[in-house]
LUMTITI-314076 format. One line per 2 residues: for each residue x, y, z of N, C-alpha, C, O. Coordinates in steps of 0.02 Angstrom, whole numbers, plus 32768, in hexadecimal, padded with zeros to 4 digits. Each point is the difference from the previous one (the first is absolute). Layout:
X/Y/Z/X/Y/Z/X/Y/Z/X/Y/Z; ...
end
This chain:
2BCC/13A0/E949/8008/8040/8023/7FD9/8036/7FDB/8002/8004/7FC3; 7FDB/8026/8063/7FD8/8036/7FE2/802D/8035/7FE1/803A/8008/8013
7FAA/801C/7FBB/8026/8034/7FDE/8019/8035/8031/8039/8015/7FFD; 7F9A/8001/8031/8013/8035/802D/803A/7FEB/802D/802C/8029/8010
7FD4/7F98/8005/8036/7FE9/802C/8042/7FFA/7FD9/8035/800D/801B; 7FC6/7FDF/7FA5/803C/7FFD/7FD6/801D/8046/7FF7/803D/800A/8004
7F97/8027/7FEF/8017/8044/7FF7/8021/801A/8040/8035/801F/7FFC; 7FAD/7FD3/803D/801C/8018/803F/8045/7FE0/800E/802F/8024/8010
7FD6/7F9B/7FE9/803F/7FDE/800F/8037/8014/7FCF/8039/800A/8014; 7FB5/7FFB/7FAC/8031/8015/7FCE/8016/8048/800D/803C/800F/7FFE
7F93/801D/800F/8010/8046/800C/8029/8009/8040/802F/8028/8001; 7FC1/7FB2/8033/8026/8004/803E/8048/7FEA/7FF5/802F/801F/8019
7FD9/7FAA/7FC2/8044/7FE9/7FF2/8028/8033/7FD9/803B/800B/800F; 7FA5/8014/7FBF/8023/8033/7FD8/8011/803D/802A/8036/801D/7FF8
7F9C/7FF6/8035/800D/803A/802B/803B/7FF2/802F/802D/8029/8007; 7FD3/7F9C/8018/8037/7FEE/802D/8043/7FFD/7FDA/8033/8016/801A
7FCB/7FCF/7FA9/803D/7FFE/7FD8/8018/8046/7FEF/803B/800F/8001; 7F95/801D/7FEE/8012/8045/7FF0/801D/8024/803D/8030/8026/7FF9
7FB3/7FCE/8042/801B/801D/803D/8049/7FEA/800A/802C/8029/800E; 7FDF/7F95/7FEB/8044/7FE5/800B/8032/801D/7FCF/8037/8014/8013
7FB7/7FEE/7FAD/802E/8019/7FCD/800C/804B/8008/8038/8018/7FF6; 7F94/800D/801D/8008/8048/800A/802F/800F/8039/802B/802C/7FFC
7FCC/7FB0/803C/802D/800A/8039/8047/7FEB/7FEE/8030/801F/8016; 7FD6/7FAB/7FC3/8043/7FE6/7FF0/8026/802E/7FD0/803D/8008/8006
7F9F/8015/7FCB/8021/8028/7FCC/7FFC/804B/800C/802A/8026/7FE8; 7FA3/7FF0/803E/7FF6/8048/8009/7FEC/8023/7FC0/8009/803C/7FF9
7FDD/7F9E/7FD7/7FED/801B/7FBE/7FBF/8027/8005/7FCB/7FE2/800B; 8036/8060/7FED/7FC3/8029/8005/7FCD/7FF2/7FC9/7FC5/8010/8007
8052/7FD2/7FC2/7FD2/7FF1/7FC9/7FCC/7FCB/8013/7FCD/7FF9/7FDF; 8041/7FE2/8057/7FD2/7FCC/8016/7FC9/801B/802E/7FD0/7FDC/8010
8038/8061/8006/7FCF/801C/8030/7FB9/8002/7FE4/7FD2/7FED/8024; 8023/8029/7F9E/7FBB/7FFE/7FE5/7FE2/7FBA/8000/7FC5/7FF8/800F
8063/7FD6/7FE0/7FE8/7FBA/8002/7FED/7FED/8047/7FCC/7FE1/800B; 805D/8031/8025/7FF4/7FF0/8046/7FBF/8022/8018/7FD7/7FE1/8022
8021/805E/7FCC/7FC4/8026/8015/7FC1/7FE3/7FE2/7FCE/7FF6/8023; 8033/7FFD/7F9C/7FC4/7FE8/7FDD/7FED/7FBA/8017/7FC5/7FF3/800C
806B/7FE0/7FF9/7FF0/7FBC/8016/7FE3/8000/8046/7FCE/7FDF/800D; 8053/8045/8020/7FE9/8002/8045/7FBD/8021/800A/7FDA/7FEC/802B
8018/8047/7FAD/7FC3/8026/8009/7FC3/7FDE/7FE0/7FC8/8008/8019; 8043/7FD3/7FB1/7FC8/7FE3/7FDA/7FF2/7FB7/8011/7FCA/7FE6/7FEF
8065/7FF8/8031/7FF9/7FB8/800B/7FC1/7FED/8025/7FD8/7FD9/7FE6; 801E/8042/8055/7FC5/7FEE/8029/7FBF/8019/7FE0/7FD0/7FD9/7FFB
802C/8066/7FEF/7FC2/8017/7FE0/7FEC/7FD6/7FC3/7FC6/7FEE/7FF9; 806A/8002/7FDB/7FF0/7FD9/7FC5/7FE8/7FBA/8014/7FD1/7FE5/7FE2
8050/7FFD/804F/7FED/7FBD/8017/7FB8/8000/8019/7FDA/7FD3/7FEF; 8013/805D/803A/7FBD/8002/801C/7FCC/800E/7FCA/7FC9/7FE5/8003
8047/8043/7FCB/7FD1/800D/7FCA/7FF5/7FC1/7FD6/7FC8/7FF2/7FEC; 806D/7FE9/8007/7FF9/7FC1/7FDA/7FD6/7FCE/8027/7FD7/7FDD/7FE3
8033/8020/805E/7FD8/7FD3/8029/7FB7/8015/7FFF/7FD3/7FD6/7FF9; 8020/806B/800E/7FBB/8019/8000/7FDE/7FF3/7FBE/7FC4/7FF5/7FFE
8061/800D/7FCB/7FE5/7FF7/7FBD/7FDF/7FBB/7FF9/7FCF/7FF9/7FDB; 804A/7FD6/8049/7FE3/7FBC/7FFD/7FBD/7FFC/8022/7FDC/7FCF/7FF9
8011/8065/802E/7FC2/8000/8025/7FC9/8028/7FDE/7FC9/8008/801B; 8044/8012/7FA9/7FD0/802C/7FDE/7FC0/7FDA/7FF0/8000/7FC3/7FFA
7FC9/8063/8001/7FBF/7FE1/7FF2/7FEE/8005/7FB6/7FE3/7FD1/7FE4; 802D/8067/7FFD/7FEA/800D/7FBC/8039/7FF9/7FCE/8039/8010/800F
7FB5/7FD7/7FB6/8031/7FFC/7FC9/8014/8043/7FE6/8031/8006/7FDB; 7FA9/802E/8037/8012/8044/7FEB/803F/8019/8022/8022/802D/7FE7
7FEF/7FB5/8051/803E/8012/8023/8039/7FDB/7FDF/8012/7FC9/8015; 800A/8054/7FB8/8034/7FE1/7FD8/8045/8012/801A/8008/802C/802A
802A/7FB1/7FBC/8045/8010/8012/8011/8047/7FEB/8026/8023/8022; 7FBF/7FF3/7FA5/800D/8044/7FE8/7FE4/8033/8031/8021/8032/800F
7FA1/7FC3/800A/7FE2/802E/802F/8027/8000/8042/800A/8034/801F; 800C/7F91/7FF6/8026/7FFC/803E/8042/8027/7FFA/8013/8024/802E
800E/7FD5/7F98/803E/8025/7FF4/7FF3/804B/8000/8026/8027/801C; 7FA2/7FED/7FC5/7FEF/8047/7FFB/7FF2/801D/8045/8018/8037/8010
7FC2/7FA5/8019/7FF1/801A/8043/803F/8003/802B/8008/802E/8028; 8024/7FA1/7FD1/803D/7FFF/8028/802F/8039/7FEC/8016/8026/802B
7FF9/7FDF/7F95/8032/8031/7FE9/7FE1/8045/7FF9/8016/8030/8020; 7FB7/7FD5/7FB5/7FE2/8042/7FF4/7FDE/801B/803F/8009/803A/8012
7FD1/7F9B/800F/7FDF/8015/803E/8032/8013/8036/7FF6/8032/8023; 803F/7FA7/7FE3/8033/800F/8032/8022/8042/7FF3/8009/8029/802D
800B/7FE3/7F94/8023/803E/7FEF/7FD1/803C/8007/8014/8033/801D; 7FAF/7FC8/7FC8/7FD0/8037/8007/7FF2/8010/8049/7FFC/803B/8013
7FFE/7F92/8016/7FF4/800B/8047/8039/8023/8022/7FF6/802F/8026; 8048/7FBB/7FCB/803B/8020/801E/8006/8049/7FEA/800E/802B/8029
7FE9/7FE2/7F96/8006/8044/7FE7/7FCA/802E/801C/800F/8038/8016; 7FB3/7FB1/7FEB/7FC9/8029/801A/800A/800E/804A/7FF6/8038/8017
801E/7F95/800E/800A/8009/8048/8039/8031/800D/7FFB/802A/802D; 803B/7FD1/7FAC/8039/802D/8009/7FED/8048/7FF3/8012/802D/8027
7FC8/7FDF/7FA3/7FEA/8044/7FF1/7FD3/801C/8036/800A/8038/8018; 7FC4/7FA1/7FFC/7FD0/8018/8031/8020/800B/8045/7FF1/8031/8022
803B/7FA2/7FF1/8020/8007/8042/802E/803C/8001/8007/8022/8033; 801A/7FEC/7F94/802E/8039/7FFD/7FDB/8042/8008/8018/802D/8023
7FAE/7FD9/7FBD/7FDD/8040/7FFF/7FC9/8007/8034/7FEA/8038/800F; 7FFF/7F91/800E/7FC8/8005/802E/8012/7FF3/8049/7FDD/8018/802D
8058/7FC4/7FDF/8010/7FEC/8045/8036/802D/801F/802F/8014/7FDE; 7FC8/7FFB/8061/8031/8026/8027/8006/7FDE/8044/7FD1/7FE0/8017
806A/8027/800A/8009/7FDF/8041/7FCC/8015/8033/7FFA/803B/8010; 7FE0/7F96/8008/7FCD/800C/8034/7FEC/7FBC/801D/8013/7FCC/7FE4
7FC7/8033/8053/7FEE/7FC0/8020/7FD9/7FD0/7FD2/7FFF/7FC4/800C; 7FE1/8056/7FC0/7FD9/7FD6/7FD2/8025/7FEF/7FC0/7FE2/7FE9/7FD0
805F/8023/8031/8028/7FF5/7FC3/7FF9/7FB9/7FE5/7FF3/7FF6/7FC5; 8015/7FD8/8067/7FFE/7FBB/7FE9/7FBA/7FEC/7FE7/7FFA/7FD7/7FD2
7FD2/8044/804C/7FBD/7FF2/7FE8/7FF6/801F/7FBA/7FDF/7FE3/7FD6; 803F/8058/8020/7FFD/801E/7FBE/8023/7FD6/7FCC/7FE9/7FF9/7FC8
8051/7FEA/804C/8024/7FD3/7FD2/7FD5/7FC3/7FEF/7FFC/7FEC/7FC6; 7FE3/7FF8/806E/7FD5/7FC6/7FF4/7FC7/8011/7FD1/7FF2/7FD9/7FD2
7FED/805F/8038/7FC9/8014/7FD5/8017/8009/7FB8/7FE0/7FE8/7FD1; 8058/803B/8025/8018/800F/7FBD/8016/7FC1/7FDC/7FED/7FF5/7FC6
803B/7FE1/805A/801A/7FC5/7FDE/7FC9/7FCD/7FF1/8000/7FE1/7FCB; 7FD2/8016/8064/7FC9/7FD1/7FF3/7FD2/801B/7FCA/7FE6/7FD9/7FD8
800F/8068/8027/7FD6/801E/7FCB/8022/7FF9/7FBC/7FDE/7FF2/7FCE; 8064/8017/8030/8024/7FFA/7FC1/7FFC/7FB9/7FE5/7FF5/7FF6/7FC5
8014/7FD9/8067/7FFD/7FBA/7FEA/7FB9/7FEC/7FEC/7FF6/7FDC/7FCE; 7FD9/803B/8058/7FBA/7FEF/7FF0/7FEB/801E/7FBE/7FDE/7FE0/7FD8
8038/805E/801B/7FF0/8021/7FC1/8021/7FDC/7FC5/7FE0/7FF6/7FCC; 805F/7FF6/803D/8023/7FDB/7FCB/7FDD/7FBE/7FF2/7FF8/7FEC/7FC6
7FF3/7FF1/806F/7FDC/7FC0/7FF8/7FBF/800A/7FDA/7FF1/7FDC/7FD0; 7FE7/8056/8045/7FC0/800C/7FE0/8009/8013/7FB6/7FD8/7FEA/7FD6
805B/803D/801B/800B/8015/7FBB/8015/7FC5/7FD4/7FE6/7FF8/7FC9; 8049/7FE0/804E/801B/7FCA/7FD7/7FCE/7FC7/7FF6/8004/7FDB/7FCF
7FCD/801E/8060/7FD0/7FC8/7FFD/7FBA/8017/7FEA/7FD1/7FD9/8006; 8029/8064/7FE2/7FBE/801D/7FF1/7FDC/7FDA/7FC9/7FC2/8002/7FFE
8061/7FDC/7FD6/7FE0/7FDF/7FC7/7FEE/7FB7/800C/7FE5/7FDF/7FD4; 8028/8008/8068/7FEA/7FBD/8010/7FB4/7FFC/7FFF/7FDF/802A/801F
8006/7FA6/7FBE/7FB8/7FFA/7FFA/7FE0/7FE8/8041/7FC8/8014/8011; 805B/7FC1/8013/7FE5/7FE4/803E/8032/8009/8038/8035/7FE1/7FFF
7FBB/8048/8030/802F/8011/8035/7FF1/7FD6/803E/7FDC/8014/802D; 8042/7FB1/7FD4/7FF8/7FD3/8039/802B/8017/803A/803A/8015/7FF6
7FAC/7FE8/8046/8024/8016/803B/8041/7FD9/800A/8032/801C/8015; 7FCC/7FA3/7FDC/803C/7FD6/8006/8038/801C/7FD3/803A/8005/8015
7FB4/800D/7FAE/8032/801C/7FD2/8016/8046/8017/8039/8013/7FF4; 7F9A/8011/802C/8013/8041/801B/8037/7FFA/8035/802E/802A/8002
7FCD/7FA3/8027/8035/7FF3/8032/8043/7FF4/7FDD/8033/801B/8014; 7FCC/7FBB/7FB8/803E/7FEE/7FDD/801D/803B/7FDB/803D/800D/8004
7F9A/8018/7FD8/8019/8039/7FDA/8015/8039/802E/802F/8024/7FF1; 7FAD/7FE4/8046/8015/8032/8032/8044/7FEE/801D/802A/802C/8008
7FDF/7F95/8007/8042/7FE9/801A/8036/800D/7FCC/8038/8013/8011; 7FB8/7FE3/7FAF/8031/800B/7FCB/8016/8049/7FFE/803C/800E/7FFB
7F95/8020/8007/8011/8047/8001/8029/8010/803F/8032/8024/7FFC; 7FB8/7FC2/803D/8023/800E/803E/8047/7FE5/8001/802E/8023/8016
7FDB/7FA1/7FD1/8043/7FE3/7FFF/802C/8023/7FCC/803C/8006/800A; 7FA6/8011/7FBF/8026/8028/7FD0/8018/8040/8020/803A/8014/7FF7
7F9A/800D/802E/8012/803D/8024/8039/7FF1/8031/8031/8025/8003; 7FC8/7FA3/8022/8033/7FEE/8032/8043/7FF2/7FDF/8034/8013/801B
7FCC/7FCC/7FAB/803E/7FEE/7FDF/8026/803F/7FEA/803C/8006/800D; 7FA1/8028/7FD2/8022/803D/7FEA/8015/802C/803B/8035/801F/7FFE
7FA1/7FE4/8035/8011/8026/803C/803D/7FE2/8023/802D/8024/8015; 7FD5/7F9A/7FF0/8039/7FDE/8020/8041/800B/7FDA/8035/8008/801D
7FC5/7FF9/7FA0/803C/800D/7FD8/801C/8045/8010/803D/800A/8004; 7F96/8026/8005/8016/8043/8012/8020/8003/8045/8035/801F/8009
7FAD/7FBF/8027/801C/7FFE/8044/8043/7FDD/8001/802F/8016/8021; 7FD7/7FB3/7FB9/803F/7FDB/7FFF/8038/802A/7FE1/8038/8002/8019
7FB8/8021/7FB0/8032/802A/7FE0/8015/8038/802F/803C/8010/8004; 7F94/8010/801E/8010/8036/802E/802A/7FE7/803B/802D/8023/8018
7FC5/7F9F/7FFF/8024/7FE4/8038/804A/7FF6/7FF0/802A/7FFB/802D; 7FE6/8002/7F93/8045/7FF5/7FEC/802D/803B/8015/803B/7FF7/800E
7FA7/8044/7FF5/8027/803C/800F/7FFB/8011/804A/7FCA/8010/8019; 806E/7FED/800A/8002/8010/8047/8033/8038/800C/8024/8014/7FD2
7FDF/8004/806B/8030/8034/8011/8047/7FE8/7FFC/802F/8027/7FF7; 7FDA/7F97/800E/8043/7FE2/7FFC/8012/7FEC/7FB8/8036/7FE5/7FF4
7F9D/802A/7FDD/800B/7FED/7FBB/7FD0/7FCA/7FEA/7FCD/7FF4/8021; 8042/7FEB/7FA7/7FD5/7FCB/7FE7/8002/7FC3/802E/8035/7FEB/8015
7F90/7FF9/7FFB/7FFC/7FC8/802E/7FD5/7FC8/7FE1/7FC3/8004/8000; 805D/7FC8/7FE6/7FDC/7FC7/7FE5/7FDA/7FDB/8036/7FCA/7FE5/7FF4
8053/8019/8048/7FDF/7FDD/8038/7FBD/8020/8011/7FCF/7FDD/800B; 802F/8066/7FF6/7FC1/8022/800F/7FCC/7FF3/7FCA/7FC5/7FF7/800E
8052/8007/7FB3/7FD2/7FF0/7FC8/7FE3/7FBB/8009/7FC3/7FF6/7FFA; 8068/7FD9/8014/7FE9/7FBA/8007/7FD0/7FFA/803B/7FCD/7FDE/7FFB
8043/8042/803D/7FD5/7FFD/803B/7FBB/801F/7FF2/7FCD/7FE6/8016; 8033/8051/7FC4/7FC1/8020/7FEE/7FD5/7FD2/7FD5/7FC4/7FFA/800A
805C/7FE6/7FC5/7FDA/7FD2/7FD4/7FE6/7FC4/8027/7FC7/7FEA/7FF4; 8060/7FFB/8039/7FEA/7FC7/8028/7FC3/8013/802A/7FCF/7FDB/8002
8035/805E/8020/7FCA/8015/802C/7FC1/800D/7FD9/7FCA/7FE9/8013; 803C/803C/7FB6/7FC4/8010/7FD8/7FE4/7FC2/7FDD/7FC4/7FFC/7FF4
8068/7FD5/7FFB/7FE8/7FC2/7FE1/7FD8/7FD6/8031/7FCC/7FE4/7FEE; 804B/8018/8050/7FDD/7FDA/8034/7FBC/8020/8010/7FCF/7FDD/800B
802F/8066/7FF6/7FC3/8023/8013/7FD0/800D/7FC5/7FC7/8012/800B; 8050/7FE3/7FB7/7FD8/800F/7FC5/7FBB/7FDF/8000/7FCF/8021/7FED
802A/7F9F/8027/7FBE/7FE0/7FFD/7FCB/8020/802C/7FC4/7FF7/7FF4; 8050/802F/803F/7FCE/801E/802D/7FFF/804C/7FFA/7FED/8023/802F
8027/7FF6/7F96/8000/8048/7FF5/7FD1/8014/7FC7/7FC4/7FF2/8003; 8058/802F/7FCB/7FD7/801D/7FCA/7FD4/7FCC/7FDD/7FC6/800E/7FF1
8055/7FB7/8001/7FD8/7FCD/7FDE/7FC3/7FEC/8027/7FCA/7FF7/7FE4; 803E/8001/805D/7FC9/7FED/802D/7FCB/8037/8002/7FC4/7FF1/7FF9
8051/804D/800F/7FD0/8037/8007/7FD8/800B/7FBF/7FC3/8009/8003; 805E/7FF5/7FC4/7FDC/800C/7FC1/7FD7/7FC3/7FEC/7FCF/8008/7FDC
8043/7FBD/803B/7FD7/7FC5/7FF5/7FBC/8008/8023/7FCC/7FEF/7FE4; 8036/802B/8059/7FC2/800D/8025/7FD4/8032/7FDA/7FC4/7FF4/7FF6
805A/8042/7FF4/7FDB/8033/7FDB/7FE5/7FE5/7FBE/7FC8/800E/7FED; 8061/7FCA/7FF0/7FEB/7FE4/7FC0/7FC4/7FD2/8008/7FD3/8001/7FD6
802D/7FD6/805E/7FC7/7FD3/800B/7FC0/8026/800D/7FCB/7FEC/7FE8; 8039/804A/803D/7FC4/8028/800F/7FEB/8029/7FC3/7FC5/8007/7FF3
806C/8014/7FE8/7FF0/8026/7FC3/7FDA/7FD5/7FCE/7FD2/8018/7FDF; 8041/7FA9/801B/7FE0/7FD2/7FD1/7FC5/7FDC/801F/7FE9/7FCE/7FE5
7FFE/804C/8052/7FCD/7FDB/8026/7FBE/7FFA/7FDB/7FD6/7FD6/8012; 801E/8052/7FB9/7FC5/7FF7/7FD6/8010/7FC8/7FCF/8005/800C/7FC4
8001/7FB7/8056/801A/7FC8/7FD9/7FD6/7FF2/7FC2/7FC2/8002/8002; 8061/7FF1/7FC6/7FDE/7FEF/7FC3/7FE6/803B/7FD9/7FE2/7FF8/7FCB
8028/8044/8050/7FE6/803B/7FDE/8038/8027/7FDE/803A/7FF9/8011; 7FB3/802F/7FBF/8033/8023/7FD9/801B/803D/8025/803B/800F/7FFA
7F9B/8013/802B/8014/803F/801E/8012/7FF7/8049/7FE8/7FD3/8022; 8044/8058/7FF6/8015/7FFE/8046/7FC7/8015/802E/7FD2/8023/7FEC
8034/7FC7/8052/7FD0/8015/8033/8025/802C/8032/8022/7FE6/802C; 7FD7/805C/7FCD/801F/802E/8030/7FCF/8009/803A/7FD6/802D/7FFF
8031/7FA9/8032/7FCF/7FFA/8036/801C/801A/8042/803B/8011/8005; 7F99/7FF2/802C/8015/8014/8044/8033/7FCE/801B/802F/8013/8022
7FC7/7FAD/7FCD/802F/7FCD/8016/8046/800D/7FE4/8032/7FF7/8023; 7FD2/801F/7F9E/8041/800F/7FE2/801F/803C/8023/803C/8000/800D
7F9D/8033/8003/801A/803C/8021/801B/7FEE/8045/8036/8017/8013; 7FA5/7FC1/8013/8016/7FEC/8043/803F/7FD5/7FFB/802E/8008/8027
7FD3/7FCB/7FA8/803B/7FD6/7FF6/803D/802A/7FEE/8037/7FF3/8019; 7FBF/803E/7FBD/8038/802C/7FEC/801D/8024/803C/803D/8002/8009
7F98/801A/8022/8018/8023/803C/8024/7FCF/802E/8034/8010/801D; 7FAF/7FB4/7FEA/801F/7FCE/802C/8043/7FE9/7FE7/802F/7FF9/8028
7FD7/7FFB/7F98/8040/7FEA/7FE3/8034/8038/8005/803A/7FF3/800F; 7FB0/804B/7FE6/802E/8039/8007/8019/8006/8048/803A/8012/800C
7F9A/7FDE/8024/8013/8002/8046/8033/7FC9/8010/8031/800C/8024; 7FC4/7FB8/7FC1/8031/7FCA/8008/8044/8014/7FE3/8034/7FF5/801E
7FC9/8029/7FA7/803D/8017/7FDE/8024/8034/802C/803D/7FFD/8008; 7F9D/8031/8014/801D/8034/802A/8020/7FE3/803F/8036/8014/8014
7FA8/7FBC/800B/801B/7FDF/803B/8041/7FDC/7FEF/8030/8002/8027; 7FD1/7FDC/7FA0/803B/7FDC/7FEB/803B/8030/7FF7/8037/7FF3/8019
7FBD/8045/7FC4/8036/8030/7FF2/8016/8025/803F/803B/800F/8009; 7F95/8000/8023/8010/802B/8038/800B/7FDD/8042/800B/8020/8033
7FF2/7F9C/7FCC/8002/7FDD/8040/8043/8008/8024/8001/8003/803E; 8035/8002/7F9E/8041/8009/8021/8002/8042/8027/801C/8003/8037
7FC6/8031/7FAD/7FFC/8040/8024/7FD6/7FFA/803F/8011/801B/8035; 7FB7/7FC0/7FC6/7FD6/7FF5/803A/8025/7FD7/8035/7FFD/800F/803B
8027/7FBD/7FAE/8027/7FD7/802E/8036/8028/8023/800E/7FF5/803B; 8011/803A/7FA1/8034/802A/801D/7FE3/802D/8036/801F/800A/8035
7FA6/8013/7FBF/7FE0/802B/8032/7FF0/7FD8/803F/800D/8017/8038; 7FD7/7FAE/7FBF/7FEF/7FD5/803A/803F/7FED/8026/8001/7FFF/803E
8034/7FF1/7F9D/8040/7FEE/801F/801D/803A/8029/8019/7FF6/8037; 7FE3/8046/7FAC/8019/803B/8024/7FD8/800D/8040/801D/8012/8033
7FA1/7FE4/7FC9/7FD7/800B/803B/8010/7FCC/8035/8004/8010/803C; 8005/7FB2/7FB0/800E/7FCA/802F/8049/8001/8019/8011/7FE2/8033
801A/8042/7FA7/8047/8004/8010/8021/7FBB/8003/8029/7FF2/802C; 7FC4/7FE4/7FA6/801C/7FBD/7FFC/8016/7FF4/7FB9/7FD7/7FEF/7FD5
806A/8019/801C/8018/7FF9/7FBA/7FF5/7FBA/7FE3/7FFE/7FF8/7FC3; 7FFC/7FD6/8068/7FF6/7FBC/7FE8/7FB9/7FF4/7FE6/7FF1/7FCE/7FE0
7FE3/8062/802F/7FBA/7FF9/7FED/7FF5/800D/7FB6/7FD0/7FE7/7FE2; 805D/8040/8000/7FF5/8017/7FBB/7FFA/7FC7/7FCE/7FD2/7FFE/7FD7
805D/7FD3/802B/8000/7FC8/7FD0/7FC1/7FD7/8005/7FE1/7FEE/7FCE; 800B/8002/8070/7FC4/7FD7/800B/7FC2/8024/7FE7/7FD5/7FE2/7FE0
8027/805F/802F/7FC6/8027/7FEA/7FFF/8006/7FB4/7FCB/7FFB/7FE1; 806F/8011/8000/8003/8009/7FB7/7FE7/7FC3/7FDC/7FD4/8004/7FD5
8049/7FC2/803B/7FED/7FC3/7FDE/7FBB/7FE8/8015/7FD9/7FE6/7FD7; 8017/8022/8069/7FBE/7FEB/8017/7FC8/8027/7FDD/7FCD/7FE3/7FEE
803D/805E/800A/7FCE/8028/7FDE/7FF7/7FED/7FB7/7FC8/7FFC/7FE8; 8070/7FF8/7FF6/7FFC/7FEC/7FB9/7FDE/7FBD/7FF8/7FDB/7FF5/7FD0
8031/7FDD/805F/7FE0/7FBF/7FFD/7FB5/8006/8009/7FD9/7FDF/7FDD; 8012/804C/8052/7FB8/800A/800C/7FDF/801F/7FC2/7FCB/7FE9/7FEB
8055/804A/7FF8/7FE4/8020/7FC4/7FFC/7FCE/7FC7/7FCF/7FFF/7FDB; 8064/7FD7/801E/8000/7FCD/7FCB/7FC7/7FCE/800A/7FDE/7FED/7FD0
8018/7FFC/806E/7FCB/7FD0/800E/7FBB/801D/7FF1/7FD5/7FDE/7FE5; 8022/8062/802C/7FC0/8021/7FF1/7FF4/7FFF/7FB5/7FC9/7FF1/7FE8
806C/8021/7FF1/7FF9/8001/7FB7/7FF2/7FBB/7FE4/7FD5/7FF9/7FD4; 804E/7FD4/8044/7FF5/7FBC/7FE7/7FBA/7FE7/8010/7FDF/7FE3/7FD5
800A/802A/8068/7FBC/7FEB/8013/7FCB/8026/7FD7/7FCE/7FE3/7FED; 803F/805B/8006/7FD2/8029/7FD8/7FFD/7FE5/7FB9/7FCA/7FF8/7FE3
8070/7FF9/8000/8000/7FE4/7FBC/7FDD/7FBD/7FFE/7FDD/7FF0/7FCF; 802C/7FE8/8065/7FDE/7FBF/8004/7FB5/8009/7FFE/7FDC/7FDA/7FDF
800B/8058/8046/7FB8/800D/8001/7FE7/8018/7FBC/7FCB/7FEB/7FEA; 805D/8040/7FF5/7FED/8018/7FBD/7FFF/7FC5/7FCF/7FD3/7FFC/7FD6
805E/7FD9/802F/8003/7FC6/7FD2/7FC6/7FD0/800C/7FE3/7FE6/7FD1; 800B/800F/806E/7FC7/7FD4/800E/7FBF/801E/7FE5/7FD5/7FDD/7FE6
8024/8065/8022/7FC5/8022/7FE4/7FFF/7FF8/7FB4/7FCB/7FF5/7FE2; 806F/8010/7FFF/8005/7FF8/7FB7/7FED/7FB9/7FEC/7FDE/7FF6/7FCE
8039/7FD9/8058/7FF0/7FBA/7FF0/7FB6/7FF3/8005/7FE4/7FDA/7FD9; 7FFB/8045/8058/7FB7/7FF7/8007/7FDC/801E/7FC4/7FCD/7FE5/7FE9
804D/8053/7FFE/7FE1/801F/7FC5/8006/7FD2/7FC3/7FD2/7FF9/7FD8; 8068/7FE7/8022/800B/7FD2/7FC8/7FD0/7FC5/8002/7FEA/7FE8/7FCC
8006/8001/8071/7FD5/7FC6/8008/7FB6/8011/8005/7FD6/7FD3/8006; 801A/806D/7FF7/7FBA/8014/8008/7FD7/7FEF/7FC2/801D/7FF3/7FCB
7FA1/800C/803B/7FD4/7FEF/7FC7/8006/8030/7FC6/7FE9/7FF1/7FC9; 8037/804B/8043/8007/8030/7FCA/8022/7FE2/7FC3/7FF3/8014/7FC7
8038/7FB9/8046/8027/7FE5/7FC8/7FD6/7FD3/7FD3/8018/7FEB/7FCC; 7FAB/8007/8048/7FD5/7FDA/7FD3/7FE0/802C/7FCB/7FE1/7FE7/7FD1
8026/805C/8037/7FE3/802E/7FD0/8030/8008/7FC6/803C/8009/800B; 7FAD/7FF3/7FB7/802C/8008/7FC7/8026/8042/8004/7FE5/8033/8016
8059/7FCD/7FD4/802B/803B/8005/7FE3/803B/7FDC/8005/8038/8018; 7FDC/7FBD/7FAD/7FE7/8038/7FDA/7FC2/8021/801E/7FE8/8033/7FE7
7FFE/7FB0/8050/7FC7/801F/8020/8015/8028/803E/7FD6/8021/8020; 806B/7FDD/7FF0/8019/8026/803A/800B/8049/7FEB/8019/800E/7FC9
7FD4/801F/8063/8009/8047/7FF0/803F/801A/801F/800F/803B/7FF8
end
């Protein structure tokens, strides 16, 4: 059995056990354990799986840990500050959120990986996913903790439901979007410096748009439902839209990964590393 699958199954078992014991005892001291296990399980599993696909030996376990934890925290903090002071309720609010959060994660990725001597696009996908999943894990922990507090008092059920939903959706969210950006950022494969190209700018806007659609789709679905005057339409539109956005992201990442694989197999790799600029 692979390491990532062992981690997932062990973590899932511990989370389920924690849920059962927390409900049985009502012990509030178990809530941090419940929040952390539920929020980090899927992101950590996907990062461990991605680590097995790395191209360069420079992508070490230490760097992966740094991008996941440090990159995730820096991204969350930067996004929180910028959203607080720059965003105001308006029709472009969700696009603003997408721009800010993707910029925060991309900046954290570029900063933490700046000393890599050879920036292979394949590794950019993996390290980008690591930053994105780190962001998702810390953000999910915040959402889960907030979900605990309801108008009727503390609700363990709401917390568990929030963790389940965000865990299921985690693979097609922040990790996916930043993986796309990371692959394009590292597209000057084998070179020391980043390539801030038109392709990266277009990718950034596109990923931010996907992010905005993901965050704002329920509002769009509600407007369409109100216009159609069919309350049964909302659920189908909500999930249907998220599925379409997810498929677009997955197909886009697949294209970025294939482009990265072609770069790895290109004749450029016959050139000695010390001759690459």
